N, C-alpha and C positions, 0 to 999 in steps of 0.2 A: 796366595796369588802366583801362577807359574810363572817361572823365570823363562822357561822356555823360549826362545826368540820366536818370533810370527814368519812364515814362510807365506812367500808368494803364491796363490790357488793359481795351479796353471794345471796344463794336463799333465806333464808330468807328475806333478803332485796327487793328480786326482789317482793316477795307478798304483804308485804307493800306499794307498787307505785302502783297509777294509772293505770285501765286496757287499756295501750294502747298496740297498736297490736308488737310494740317493745319488752314490756316487756313481752307479753303471750309466743313471738314466745320462747324469751331465757328461760321461765320460762319452757315450753313445751320441750325446747331441754336438759335441766338440767335434767328435772324427765327420759327424752328419756334414755339420758346416765348413769341414775342410774339406772334402769330398766335393760338395756343392760349387765351393769357392773355386777349386781348382777345374772343372766342368764349367764355369763360369768364364775362367781365363782362356780356355782352350776354344769355347766359344766365341770369344771375342778376337782370340788370335785369328782364327779360319776366318771371321766375319771380316776380317781388315784383307786379307789376302782375295775374298771375292770379292769387296767393293772398289778394290784397287782394279781387280781384271775388269770389273764393270767400266771404272773409270777411263781405261784405257781404250778398250771400245767404242765407246763414243766418242773420245777424244780423236779417236784414227779415224772417226766417220765425217765426225768436223773437218778434220786437218784434208782431207780426200776431197771434199766438196770448198773450202776454202782456196787448195791452192793443188787447183787441178794438173798443173805441168810439170808438178813434183814427180819425181821417180818414189817407186814402192818403199826402197833403203831408206829414202829422206823420210817420206812419212813416217817410219817405224822409229827414225833416231829422233825426231821433234816429237812425237807422240808416248815415247819413252821420258823422255824428258819431262813430259807436262807430269806425270806421274811420281817421279824424281822430285819433284820441285813441290808437288802437293805433299808429301811425304815431310820434305826439309820444311816447309813452311809450317805446320802443323806441329813436328817436333820442337821446333826452334819456338815457337809461342809457348808451347808446353813447360818448355826446360826454363825459361824465362821466366815464365809467372810461376812457376815454382821457386827457382832460385830468389827473385826477389820479394818473394812473402813471405818464406821460411827460410831462415839464416842458419838452420840447424843443422841444413845439407852439407854447407862449409865447414861449420866449427866440429860437426861428430860427423863425417863423411860415411865413416865405418859400421858406428851402431843403429844411428837413425832411420825410421824409415815409416814411411807415410801410403794409407790403402791408396790415393790417387794416382802416388807415381807409380805405381806398378803395370797403370794401364798406359801410359805413356812410355815407358820398355815397352809392354807389348805391342802398341803399334808400332814402334820402330824393329820389333821382330816380325811382326806380319808382314812390312815393306819389305824387309831384306831376304825373307822365305818365298816373297811375291816375284821379286828380283831375280832372286835363283832360278825359279821356277823359268819367270819368262826369258831371260838368257839362253836357259835350254831349249826353250820350243821354237826360238826364230834362231838356231845352230849360233849362238853365240861364245857358246861355254869353252871353248879350248882358244879362243882369245880372249878371255875374259879372267885369267888365270887370277891377276891381282883382285878383280873384284870380288872372286869368291873367296879367296883367302882371308877377305877384308870381311865381308858377311860372315862368315865362319866363325870366326874367332867372335865379331861383336855378339851372335846368335849366343852362342857358348858361355861367354860370359854374362850378360842378362839371365841366359838361365840356370846359373849358378847362385846370381843375384837374388833371382826371384824364389828359388829354394830356398836358400838358406836366409835370406830376408836382411843378410848385412849389404854393405857397401853401397844403399843408395843414394848418397850422397856423392859417390865416388862416380858413379854412371850418372848422375844429373848433371855434374859438370862435367862429364865426355860428353855429353849431347851437346854442348854448345858447340863444336864444329859444325852442327847440323845449319849453322847462322850463317857461315862461311858457303856452304853449301847452296843455299838461297841463289847468291850472287851467280854460283859457278855457274846452275843452271841455267838462272837465265841469259848470262853471258853467250852460251853455246845456242840456246836457242835464237839468241839476236843474230849469231853468225849464221845460223841456216838459212834466215832468212833474207841475207843478203844486206841489211840494212849497217849492218858494221863496218862495208865500204863507202859509207855515207860520212863516217867519222865528225858523226855530231857531237855534241857537250854532253848529252845526254848517256850515249854511248861510251864516251871515253870517261864518264863519271861514275859509269858502272863498271868498267874495268879497271881502274884506280879504288872504290870501294872494295870490289874484290880482292884485290891483291893486299891492300889491308885488312882487312877481315881473314883472309890467311894467317898472318901472322901472329892477329890479337886471337881468333876465333881457334885457328889449328894448331899451329906452331907452340905459341905461349901456352895451351892447355893442356897440349900434351905434354910439355915440357915438365909445368905444372903438377899434372898426375904421377910422372915418373919420379919428381923429388918426392912427394906424399908417400911413396910406396917403397922406395928406397932407404928414406932418410927420417921420416916425419914417422907412418903409420908403425904401433906396435904390435898392431893384435890381429892383424891379417896373416892366418896359417902361412909356413912357406910355401907347400905347391901349391894355393890360390896366389901368392903373391909372384912366384916364378911364373907361373901363365900371362898373370896380368903384365909385368915388366915383359915377356915376351912382346905380347900383342902389342902395348906400347910403344916397343921398339920397331914393329913392321909398322906401327900407324907413322911414325916418324918417315921412316923409308918411305911410305906411301903417301906422307904429306912433302915431301923433300922434293918424291917423282913429279906431284903437281904443282911445283912453284916453279922447277926450272921447265918445266914444260910450257906453263903460262907466262913467263918473263920471256921465253923466247917467241912464243906467237904472237902476245900481245904488243910486244914492242919496249919492253923495260931493259935500263940497264943497257942503252945504245944498240939492241938489237931492234930491227927494223920489223913493223906490223907485218905479218903474214893474213893474206888468206886463202882459205882453207874450204874444201869442200866437205861435204857431209861425211864422207870416209874418214876424215881426218878431225871433226869436230869435236872427238872427244880428247880431253887433254892428255889420256892414258894411251891414245894411239887408239887404230880403229880393232873394233871389237866382233868383224867379220871380214874375211878377206875374199874377195872376189874371184872366180874360179876365170882362168883364161881361157 
């Protein structure tokens, strides 16, 4: 009996074997599967962009009919938040279900990967691509630089993760920020409808939930991922680690910007609650400057 250790049967192993008909057939099959998988990913990504665009057009028609007195700008901002809320809700559900049903995402954030997780990431990628195109179409690109930087960093990170098959747990934990984004967009939408002026218990509960989730799902999550990258993880290559840390530091700035804005606008820590119009409903400031 041979004492040679057994090797894993992978595509790399096949490439080192003699070119027998069987090895060539198996190797070709693996390549075909990989190509078809990449094509399906691309189709899924494009499909997400198209579906979100159709949702936007439908939502715009409904909002125009229900709120005839609203300006075109107000309809635009509210409708955009509908799409953002859709992404935040579906991403949060997928993320929470994945993390709660499989502890390996947290235990092995670098090596562990699953087939289903890639479509959660692809859905978010599709949304960010759609959102960048949407802001460009509506002339908001010049005033949305922070969003463009944020979206570009996330798209780059997810692309690397899907290409390498690594850091699925890291990305899944990072998607927890979308839980807070649900409350953020609900808050903005209610402010646009002027129900915020009534200062009802439901609205007060919403802004408090938004602030709590801001710290739990944004600040704590980002801090934890920075800790993992800087002190805990030993497998991530240095160039990739540097990129991820840089991205997380930008996200920390982004989260801090959001926090300061909402503390002032929503009346926390001694500030008086402000009444804002549609041009200032976005917590990061107006995304389009009116021509004088």
